[in-house]
Residue, then its C-alpha position, 0 to 999 in steps of 0.5 A: m512542499e516536496i515529497d520524497f517517495n523513496d522515503v515514503y516507501a522506506n517508511y512503508e516497509k517499516l510498518t507491521d503487516d497489519e498496518k500495511e494491510l490497512i494502507r492497502a485496504v484504504m488505497n483500494g477503496p474510495a479514499r484513494e480517489i478522494i485523496g487524488k482529488v485533493f492532492g492531484t492526479k500525480f500524487e494519487s498515482y504514487l499512492g498506487m504503489f500501496s494498493q497492490p494486494s499482498a501475497k497471502k501466506k499459505k498455511g496447512l498441509a497444502s502449503k509449499i515447503v521452501 
């Protein structure tokens, strides 16, 4: 089975912000290491693209107006 990670990333981009946050939480936790043990280190390294924290949107008077 071949996985096209361009398709995976495109599907990821279609998720809601809450769904993306859930993926990030899983990929920053022990589940990523376990998935790497099952699918291999190359697969686990691709999962890293989902573990980056999202930029939090500032709210309130101190937020920058763009």
